[in-house]
C-alpha angles and dihedrals in degrees: 000000000000119000127214116263116261134197115255131181120233127193114224135191116279113283093001098105097108094044093048092048089052092048092049092048089051089051090053096253116140109230140169126213111181107216134185131198125223135175110243118201127212127177093267105027152009125235134186107239127194120210138164117271090218107036113220097012135098132177122228128192109212143137117265090257127132092224092055092046089051091052089055094045092050092060109107110254097028112123104180149312116269119237147097098293142347091267098043115053116188119228132219114232115254090234092060093051091047090050091050091047091051091048092051094044092050089070088219115143106271124177136192110263133193116261114271119213097192140359140122112315113220141170127218106241102182139046133019093318095053112147098030112130127207145125121296116225133171118220127173091345094307128106119233133188112218120200108199127207101205097196095060094031094231135112144200121231130206127184110240141171109257090222090063095067137073128200115258 
């Protein structure tokens, strides 16, 4: 009996996120590397730099099958799957991955954010990001929506208008 594919988190070697994503794509493994773009400034110029939102982590969408896991683990740069034990790999909910994909595709400024244990759960109810759920925080007089990834204990933050959210 074949199971539906699930999203898993893999830990990769430092600064190998882009190379591992490319290798997995070449091997036919669906993966997701959330990336953000920032303008870096040097004395003489500015340059748009792309970097991973969650340094050292990559998401893969595979069946719970030892052969598929082995295909992922054999890719150069992959260290391990994250989870409780070697035999029980934890999954990331599809809704969380879809929310991260929509945040990245929106081209809004998103930033890494420390993991939040509690807080007020809200849902964006207007605009292109309507339906995304997260935690509402106020920082320096601005409201931010934080989407947590529990397994890696990190989050992604986006500045929002407090009137665009409703409590879940």
